[in-house]
VOLO-563794 format. One record per residue: y, z, x of N, C-alpha, C in turn; residue in one letter. Coordinates in steps of 0.001 Angstrom, whole numbers, padded with zeros to 6 digits, always signed. Atoms other than C-alpha are relative to their C-alpha. Layout:
REM VOLO-563794
YZXYZXYZXA/...
//
This chain:
REM VOLO-563794
-000443+000611+001311+096709+043841+145353-000390+000991-001012M/+000639-000328+000311+093581+044823+143406+000291+001449-000598K/-000108-001425+000351+094077+048369+143660+001175+000537-000468T/-001130-000683+000707+097511+048807+142824+000550-001088-001514T/+000140+000329+001034+097061+046600+140239-000560+000670-001784L/+000995-001255+001025+094311+048998+138653+001025+000779-000235F/-000763-000965-000791+096573+051918+139856+001172-000152-001375I/-001486+000049+000669+099837+050563+137424-000968-000569-001440L/+000448-000258+000956+097666+049713+134836-000833+000900-000902I/+000448-001114+000782+095910+052390+134045+001715+001108+000082T/-001329-000735-000239+099501+054373+134634+000575-000154-001748L/-000974-000248+001136+100881+052481+131630-001052-000241-001797I/+000861+000050+000963+097866+052443+129241-000730+001794-000269T/+000140-001214+000131+097253+056246+129783+000545+000696-000990L/-001116-000831+001609+100025+057249+127690-000439-000190-001478P/+000194+000649+000961+098766+055194+125019-001720+000518-000115L/+001702-000629-000020+094900+056249+125277+000480+001359-000972I/-000360-001797+000210+096151+060293+125219+000604-000176-000845A/-000837-000070+001848+098738+059301+121958-001119-000773-001033Q/+000371+000297+001557+095825+058153+120085-000333+001079-000984E/-000579-001735+000743+095990+061794+118239+000781+000483-000150N/-000652-001218+000612+098027+063753+116727+000117+001191-000486D/+000143-001489+000304+097279+067137+116783+001082+000783+000291Y/-000459-000687-000831+099055+070193+117100-000364+001060+001150Y/+000710-000799-000584+098109+071737+120532+000900+000736+000645V/-000577-001445-001355+099113+074610+122501-000844+000670+000630K/+000805-001171-000117+097294+076609+124808-001027-001272+000438K/+001456+000791-000420+094953+073647+125672-000851-000651-001292G/+000483+000025+000937+093416+073572+122319+000923-000366-001278Y/-000863+000085+001320+094140+072551+118572+000151+001029-001159A/-000525-001001+001011+095687+075057+116045-000117+001272+001350I/+000080-001126-001158+095893+077179+120161-000610+000903+000010E/+001925-000676-000055+092430+077722+119780-000402+000895-000669G/+000306-000661+001222+091803+079359+116310-001466-000451-000414Y/+001088+000687+000809+088487+078489+114809+000133-000135-001390D/-000379+000873+001524+089170+075888+112162-001161+000371-000836V/+000695-000471+000592+085949+076922+110465+000177+001077-000830T/+000263-001144+000800+086391+080647+110059+002009+000016-000829E/-000986+000609+000870+090151+079172+107962-000777-000128-001060Y/+000978+000236+001391+087392+078490+104999-000665+001296+000105F/+000689-001440-000276+085938+082337+105462+001063+000729-000112N/-001280-000549+000155+089943+083038+105153+000208+001108+000897N/-000922-000356-001478+090515+084294+108549+000000-000762+001080K/-000709+000230-001173+092782+083743+111399-000652+000668+001110A/+000912-000923-001092+090023+084234+114201+000420-000854+001030V/+000950+000695-000800+090331+082967+117625-000770-000472+000630E/+001521+000381-000304+087764+080998+119152+000285+000493+001920G/+000338-000229-001389+086175+081925+122414-000464-001536+001148S/-000154+001462-001091+086386+079302+125615-001747-000427+000057K/+002102-000450-000409+082242+080195+125707-000233-001284-001168E/+000212+000458+001003+082232+077899+122265+001386-000856-000146F/-001468+001133+000041+084497+074466+122441-000600-000985+000200T/+000136+001683+000582+083869+070818+121939+001414-000540-000794T/-001014+000840-000147+086271+068203+121896-000167-001061-001804E/+000693+001524+001694+086302+065578+118427+001571-000440+000085Y/-001579+000347+000479+089371+063301+118375+000566-000391+000786D/-000329-000198-001075+090107+063765+121967+000863+001396+000060G/-000656-001407-000441+091292+067216+121266-001159+000620-000334V/+000980-001123+000214+089525+070357+122289+000637+001042-001262K/+000193-001094+001219+088494+073097+119534-000633+001509+000896F/+000956-001520-000494+086974+076821+120279-000047+000472-001488K/+000729-000554+001292+084772+078529+117967-000060+001556+000554F/+000133-001443-000267+084088+082473+117895-001927+000227+000530V/+001305-000440-000730+080476+081794+118488-000659-001866-000665N/+000483+001218-000148+077366+079159+118479+000204-000546-001247Q/+000565+000752+001849+076928+078716+114224+000854-000778+000078E/-000817+000226+000755+080397+078213+113702+000311-001946+001127N/+000245+001342-001133+080309+075118+116824-000496-001041-000447L/+000791+001416+000537+077771+073412+115093+000267-000123-001313D/-000310+000014+001603+078651+073882+111475+001537-001190+000284K/-001189+001642+000308+082052+071533+112348-000818-001450+001293F/+000330+001439-000465+080081+069277+114852-001157-000523-001265K/+000703+000516+000703+077883+068848+111587+001153-000868-000699K/-001078+000212+001344+080868+067957+109527+001444-000008+000909N/-001726-000881-000155+084296+068136+111499+001170-000842-000654P/-001563+000603+001187+086556+066003+109173+000278+001177-001465V/+000128-001049+001192+085536+068910+106635+001232+001199+000544Q/-000596-001108-000852+087383+071397+109108+001235-000479+000416Y/-001537+000340-000484+090566+069322+110183+001465+000787-000721L/-001254-000392+000669+093607+070769+109523+000861-001404-000603P/-000522+000561-000056+095808+068725+107543+001614+000031+001102Q/-001139+000971-000691+098984+066607+109113-000234+000748+001910Y/+000290-000402-001339+097181+067590+112718+000159+001419+000471G/-000531-001415+000095+098034+071296+112000+001236+000172+000289G/-001469-000680-000125+101526+071018+112173+000787+000735-001432Y/-000671-000663+000921+103503+072671+109559+000096-000914-001105C/+000009+001076+001344+102669+071239+105900+001156-000194-000195A/-001537-000092+001353+106168+072272+104137+000933-000585+001395Y/-000563+001208-001148+108089+070423+107828-000462-000792-000419A/+000671+001386-000278+106113+067659+107493+000643-000468-001566V/-000371+000597+001097+106975+067365+103896+001627+000242-000716A/-001242+000868+000424+110356+068170+103191+000946-000166+001736H/-001141-000232-001012+111756+067530+106667-000570-000834+000607K/+000808+001747-000707+109582+064413+107467+000153+000152+001715N/+000308-000026-001296+109143+066439+110754-000999+000552+000934E/+001065-000482-000065+106354+067815+112968+000531+001344+000242K/-000056-001498-000175+106835+071506+113333-001275+000875+000234I/+000988-000763-000110+104722+074164+115040-000066+001139-000874K/+000225-001033+001279+103019+076767+113254-000629+001767+000398I/+000221-001437-000678+101868+080435+113780-001734-000052-000921D/+002073-000153+000365+097470+080159+113341+000342+000966-001202P/+000566-001727+000815+097842+083289+111235+000509-000503-001007E/-000596+000500+001280+099737+081492+108400-000755-000880-000429T/+000455+001117+000863+097803+079356+106289-000216+000309-001368F/+000606+000186+001490+096343+078365+102832-001155-000867+000636E/+001051+001216+000403+092993+076759+102044+000155-000570-001728I/-000258+000169+000618+093934+074865+099522-000503-001725-000622R/+000545+001201+000617+091496+072052+097354-001138-000424+001097D/+001437-000155-001061+088644+072553+100324+000924-000252+001102G/-000775+000175-001083+091762+071565+102616+000076+000766+000745K/-000250-001344-001068+093004+073775+105687+001733-000602-000150L/-001628+000396+000132+097471+073778+105532+000204+000947+001094Y/-000794-000883-000656+098966+075514+108307+001981-000060+000258L/-001323+000034+000295+102876+076607+108148+000842+000852+001614F/-001131-001096-000918+105920+078139+110279+000136+001283-000223Y/-000377-001160+000326+105999+082132+110441+001088+000508+001121N/-000246-000548-001265+108744+083192+112889+001798+000459-000168A/-001322-000418+000545+112237+084768+112430+000349-000174-000933W/-000079-000267+001509+112199+085758+109185-000286-001036-001000G/-000041+001638+001045+111577+081942+107787-001465+000172+000069V/+000995+000307+000478+108245+081687+105780-000863-000981-000065N/+000056+000732+000491+107066+078619+105397-000772-000269-001055T/+000722-000085+001150+104386+079303+103298+000092+000629-001263L/-000660-000696+001554+106148+081379+100772+000531-000986-000813E/-000743+001691+000315+108362+078196+100732-000697-001117-000988K/+000409+001346+000811+106026+075913+099983-001061+000433-001214W/+000231-000827+001109+103933+078679+097579+001113-000303-001335Q/-001753+000172+001693+108061+078694+095194-000268-000906-000287K/-000002+001589+000810+108076+075100+095187-000453-000932-000257E/+001156+000779+000713+104963+073580+094279-000669-000441+001184G/+000629+000484-001134+102651+072838+096768-000724-001367-000662P/+000550+001294+000673+101291+069937+094280+001203-001500+000446K/-001221+000956-000207+104407+067909+094881+000292+000171+001712E/+000115+000354-000959+104620+068934+098184-001026-001027+001231L/+000921+000631-000335+101630+067785+099132-000290-001502-000279Q/+000213+001318-000031+101879+064536+097923+001296-000969+000616K/-001178+000497-001344+105635+063983+099924-000752+000790+001226K/+000899-000183-001807+103617+065518+103272-000644-001254+000105A/+000730+000506-000381+101303+063269+102758+000225-001828+000323D/-000760+001721+000295+103391+059847+102001+000848+000812+001788I/-000793-000255-000974+105645+061898+104887-000987-000534+001422S/+000833-000156-000697+102727+062068+106917-000142-001368+000933W/+000085+001681-000784+102149+057993+107741+001274+000006+000622Q/-001277-000152-001132+105660+058109+109172+000546+000838+000949N/-000741-000471-000959+106043+060758+111241-001145-000073+001382V/+001264-000327-001024+102140+060892+113039+000449-001216+000282S/-000064+000823-000848+101556+059128+115916-001042-000918+000132T/+001022+001124+000036+098553+057452+114829+000303-001307-000463K/-000429+001899+000544+100356+054146+113144+000306-000848+001328N/
//
């Protein structure tokens, strides 16, 4: 009986624990395994399985030990806005949409990622429609679409 109860409680609570964070995770890593520190060097570079860490329940990959150490020292500095989902979609549609990890912008020291496929580049729309206003909209929208709430 105790074993059955334990299994039942585990099955019920495990999804709640797994949903504690809200990041765009594909291929088992945040931002499809791209090195979040390299974006701040204006580069989109996929990390290596050799240099990985976990933060906030999500795996991150890095291109080298130096970048991994930088991230570990101050992870919040490198985290993508809106969990790495498309910033334009969060602002404009109140939705979490996948991104192209090579379509990004660093603005005010923060990383923003965007969808770019099928002839639609939301970074271009973001820049054309006004990033400051869209940032404000996305900040408010994220509170509603994020599973952290």
